[in-house]
N, C-alpha and C positions, 0 to 999 in steps of 0.2 A: 267308528261306525255306530249307528243308532241301535237302541235296544229293541227288543221284540215289540214293546208297546208303541215305540215310535213308528215302527213299520205298520202296525195296525192303524195308527192314527193317519198315516199317509194313505193307506188303502181306503179309508173312509172319508178322506178329505175331498171335498167337491171339486176344487180346481184341478187336481192331478187326475181325477177320474175323467173329467171332460177333455183335458189335454190329451190323455191317452186315447180316448175314443176319436177325437178330432184327428190326431196324427195317424191313427190306424186307418180311418176312413179315407183321408187324403192319400195315404200311401197306396191303398188298394186301387183307388181311382187312377192315380198316376202310373202305377205299375201295369194296369190294364191297357194303357195306351202304348202301342208298339213304338219303340224308339225313345220313349221317355223312361229312362232307366231309373233304378232306385236312387242313384246319386243325383240325377237331374231333378227327380221329385223332391228330394231333400233340399237341393240348391234353390228350387223355386220358393220354398217356404222359409228359407234361412233369413232373408232380409226382414221378414215380419216378426222374427223372434228377437229383434234388436232391443225392443222396449219391454220385453217380457221379463218376468223373474227368471234368473239364470237356471234354477232347478227345473222350472216348468219348461223353459225353452229347450234344454238339452233332452228332457224326457220326451218332448214333442218330436224332436228329430229322431230319437231312437225308435219311437213308435211308428213314424213314417217309414223308416227302414224296414221294420217288421212287416208292415202292411204291403209295401211295394214288392217284397219277395213273394208273397202269395199272389198278389194281383197280376204279376207277370205270367202266371200259369193260365189265366183265363183266355187270352187270345191264343196262347200256345196250343191249348186244347181245342178251341173252337174254330180258329182260322189258320192254324199251322204257322203262326207268326208269334214268336216269343215276345212278351211285353218287356222283359228284361233279359240281359245276357245270360243270367243264371237259370232262366227257364228254357233255354235252348234244348237241353236234354229231355225235358218233359214232352216236347213236340213228338218225339219218336213214337211212343206208345199212346200218349194222350190223344193226339189227333186220330190215330188209328181206332181208338175206342169210340171217338166221335163219329167216324165213318160207319162204325158198326151200330150206331144208334144208342151208344152208351155214354154220351157226353156228360149227363148229369152224374153218373157214377164216377167218371174220371175226375170231374170237378170236386166231388165229395172226397175222393181218395186224396187228391191234392190238398184239400183244405185240412183234413185230419192229420195227414202226414206232416204238413207244415206246422200244425199245432204241436205234435209230438216232438219234432225237431226244435222248435222254438223253446219249448219247456226244458228240453235237455240242454240246449245252448245257454239258457238263462241260469240253470243250475250251475253249469261250469263257470259262467261269468261271476256268479256270486262267490263260488268256492275258490277260484284261482286268482281273481284280479287283485285283491288287497295283499295277499301274501307275496305275489310277484312284485307289487309296487314298492315293497320295502327294500328290494334289491337296489332300487334307485338311490337309496340313502348313501350308498358307498360311492356314488358317482361324483367326480370332481368336474370342474369346467372342461378339462381335457377329455374326460369320459363322455360328457354330453356332446362335445364336438365329434368324437368318434361315433356316437350313436346317430347323430344327424347325418353324417357321411354314409353310414351303413344303410340308413333308411332310404336315402337318395339313390345309392348304388343298386340296392335290391330292386326298387321300383323301376329304375332305368333299365336294368338288365332283364326284367321279367315282363315289361310292358308290351312286348311283341315288336317285331320288326328289327331294325338295326340298333345295336347297342350304342353306336356313335350318335345316332339321332336321339336316343333316350338321354344320354349324357348331355348332349347339346341343349335339349329341352330343359333339363334340370338346371343347367348353367344360366339359361335365359331367366328362369324363375328366380334363381339366386340374385341375378342382376336387378330384377324388378324389386326384390326385397330390400335393396340398398337405397331405393328412392326414399327421401324424407330426411329424418333427423338421425344423426349418428348415435347409436346406443351407448357409446362410451364417452365421446367428447361433447356431444350435443350440437355439433356443427351440421348445418343443412347440406344435403348432397343431392345433386341431379333434380332439383326442383324447378330450374329454369325461371326462378322468381315468380312461380305460381303458388299463391298461398294455399290452394287446395291440396298441394302435394307435400306440405310440411309434415303431415301425419303419415305420409307414405301411401302406397296403394293397398287398400284393404283386401285381405284374402277373399272375402265374400264377393267382391266385384270380379275377381279373377275366376272364382268357381262358377258364378252365374254366367259370366261371359263365355268361358271355355266349354262349359257343359251345356247349359240350356240354350243360349243364343246360337252357339255353333250347331247344335242339333236342329234347331228351327231352320237355319240356313240350309243345312244338308237335306232336310225333308221338303224344302220349298219346291223343288223341281221333280219330286218323285210322284208316281201315280198313286191313286187312292187304293185302299185295301178292300178285300171282300167284306160283305156285310155279315153280321152275326145273326143267328137265329134267336129272335126275341122270346120264343116260347120255352127255351131251355131253363130248367131249374136244377139246383144242386140236390143230389141224392147222397146222403151220408152213408158211409159203409157200415155194415152190421158188425156185431162183435166177432162173429166167425170170420168175416173178411179181415177185420183188424188183426185177428190172431194169425191169419194167413200172411199178412203183410209185415209181421213183427221182425222177421229176419232182415228184410230189405230196409225197413226203417232203422233198425239197429246199425246196419252198415252205413246208411246215410248219416246218422248221428255221429258215429265215430270218425268217419272221413271228414265230415263237416267241422268237427272239433279240431282236427289236425290242420286242415286247410285254413280255418279261421285264425289259428295261432301263427301261421306261416305268412310272413310279409310277401305280398305279391300273389298269394293264393287265390282267394276270392270264391264266390259262390258258383261260378260257371265251371271252374276246374273241379271243385268238390262234387258238383252235380254229375258231370260226365264220369269221373272216377267211381262214384257210388253206383252209377248205372251199370258200368262194366263189371264191378265186383258183385253187384246183386245178381247179374246174369250168370256170373261164374259159380255162385253158391246156390243158385235157385234149383229147385227140384224140377222145374219146367223151363229150362233155358230156351227151348225151341219156340216158346211163345213170345219172347222179347222181339219187339219190332212188329208184332202182329196184334197188338192190343193187350199187352200184359199189364195187370194191375200193379205188379211189383215194379215194372218199368216206369210207372208214374210215382209210386211211393218213395223209392230210393232217392232220386234226384231232388224231390220236393222236401224230404226230410233233411237232406244235406244242405241245400241252399238256405233253408230257414234256420238251421243250426248255425251256419256261418254268420247270419245276421246278428247273432248275440256273441258268439265266440270271437268274432273279428274285433270286438270292442275291448277284449282282454289286453292285447299289446298296446292298444291306443290309450286306455286308462292307466295302465301300469307304467308305460315308458314314454307315451306320447308319440308312438310310431304308428301311423295308419297303414293298414295292409290292403286297402282297396279304395276305389273312388269314393264310396259311401262313407267310409270311416275318415277319409280326408275332409269331407264336408263336415262331419261331426267334430273333427278337430278344429276346423275353422269356427264352428259354433262355440266351442269351449274357449278358444282364444279371444273371440269377439266379446265374450262376457268376462274376460280377465281371469279365466280359470286355466291353471297349468296342470296337465296330467302328472300323476305320480303320487308319492306318499302324502305330500302336502295337500293334495286335493281331498284325500280321505280324512286328513286331520282338520283342515280349515273349512272345507266345504262338503262335509259329510252328507248334507241334505241333498246335494246334487246327485251323489252316487245313489242314495236311497231312492230318489225320485226316478232315476233310470231303472233301478230294479223293480220298484212298485209299478211305475208306468208301463214297463214292458210286460209285467205279469198281467196287469189289467187288459192290455191290448191283446195278449195271446189268448186269454180266456174269452174275451169279447169277440175275438176273430171268428169264432164259430157262428155266432148269431149275426154279426155284422156282415160276414162273408155271404151268408144266405140272403140277407135283406138287400145288400147293395148290388148284387149281381145284375138285376134289371137296369140299374143306373149305369153300371159299367158298360153293358151292352148298348144302351142308348147313347152313351158318350162316344164309344168307339164308332158307332154308326153315323155320327154327325160328319158332314163334309170336312175334309182336311183343312180347308182355308178358314173355316169358322173356329175350329179347335186351335189352330196355330195363332189366329188373331187373339183369341182369349188368353192363351198362354203368354203371348208377347206383351199384351197389356198388363198381365199379372206380374211379369218380370220387371217391366219398367216402373210400375207403381211400387213394387217392393224395394227396388233400388233407390227410388226417389225418397222413400220414407226413412232411409238410413240417416241422411244428413240434410234432407230437403235441398239437394244439390243437383243442378243440371250437369255439372262437371262429372259427377259420378256416373250419370247416364252415358256421357261421352266415352268414359273409360271402359265401361262394360260393353258398349257397342263396338268400340275399337278392338277389345280383346275377343269379342265374338268373331269379328272378321279375321283376327290373327288365328283363332282356333280353326276356322273354316279353311284357311290357307294351309295350316298344319295338317289338317285331315286330308286335303288334296295331295300334299307331299308326303303323307304317311309318317308324320312326326307324332309321337305319342304326347298327349296333353297332360297325363297324370304326373310325370316327372316335373313338368313346368309348374303345376299347381303346388306340388310338394316343395319345390324350390322356394316358392313364395311363402308357404306356410312355415317351413322349417328354417328359412333363411335367417330370421332374427336369432334363433337358437344357435345355429351354426356359427354365425359371425360373432355374436357376443361371447360365446364359449371360447372361440378361437382367440379373440382379443384378450379376454380375461386370463386365459392360460399363458399368453405371452407376457402379460403384465406380471403374473406371479413368478414366471421364470426369468424375468429380465430380458425377454426377447429370444431365449434359447428354445429352438424348435424341438430339442431332444425331450422336452417335457411330454410330448405325445408318445414317445417310445418308452419313457421311464414309468409312465402310469400303466399298470398291467391291464386295467379294464379298457383304457383307450387303445392300447396296443392290440388287444384281442379284437376289439370292434373294427379297427382299421384293417387288420389282417383279414377278417371276414369279408369286409367290403372289397378288398383286393381279390380275394378268392372268387367272389361272385362275378366281378368284372372279367377275370382271367377265364373262368369257365364259360361265361357268355361269349367271349371272343373266340374261344376254342370251338364252341358249338356253331357259331356263325361260319368259321373257317371250314368246319366239317361239312356243313350244309352246302356251302358254296362249291366245295370239291365234288360232292355228290351231284349237284346240279350240272356241273361241267361234264362229269362222266356220263350222266344221263343224256346230255345233249350230244356228246361224242358218239354214243351208241345208237342214237335215234337217226 
């Protein structure tokens, strides 16, 4: 890790400052657009980071994540439509405050609670990430195989809907990851004599296709939204109000920490859990749902905490816990950066840039949030077809700049159609994306383990770490199946009694 003076140098370095401000601004704008989640906002800018310095590129993506988590609260409060999934809990009391003529106050509470949560999350990120990463030094190829399988099983079992569909989507992602050159023998596989497939299907194409293009297709037939009031301005809470909100913000920070560390947790779960707990411990629980300030503060502190703490398992072990961290993992791999202790030793500047860029973005969020609100309102009030056209052009130009290849555009558009069909049939896309992202690690670790053991599969049971991780993966799958069977029985009983 860098010294104190290295951190000060990064804080005063012009490029990282502008990168942080640019990422924050784009994140707020993207998060304010309903349907354009934090992960989609990050995926849109991901292709443009290809030619950037790795440290600045990863810092940019982290700052976009931070900005999007706050931006999602703007339409949630003003038009009862969450800009991101994690802002859904903010709708309950935020919109009610708006109806009472207190929209500016609700936006101010959301902004300051987000800053509190982000600062707490950043502190936990700095304190916990490097110590946890050193555990990875004890990992053998068999252990990394078990870690990859655990990540896929957890996401598949917690992504909603059917476990079978989640596992099937993960399998499809693993199959896509085998296209290209064999990582051990160097033999080409499934390229169909197409030179563009020799390097495989890049994860960035999968992310942009399944996240951004799929969302555009889904929104194409939906009706327009209500218009925002352009005269609304943010009113920051007073010190007495912040003192009143400290309990709910503390609850949001703690639950955000645990959910960020939990694979499959995410900001939306943390937001709803913190809302319920804040109501439980509030002195005025009867006000929740009727315009309670605490009902806005708790979920906003929680989902902004997750934006930082979700990067802890990502940077320590390379396991993303949400859609957004999956995109961030894709950015790391795109620049040849492997999460874990080697990242801290060989690319310490990348880690420092994440810390420093995030800190700059969090502090600047107060001023930028106030300044950019009119721009967010103007953007949301544009006709949907114009917004969609702009985003579509942005996606295509970003993909083309990767390799100046029309073939890449075809792959992304094809995957967008696949994602749209998956959404219609209720197949989760995150397991498929993680299958592509983690596929190389899973396959290469599996093959190396067999080389070391002479083809003996018992190596996965003889390695204690691998055995523990594979056992955890099995437990997640069994519990998910048991839950689905239970829910199916309840549904049958309900039908029988009705």
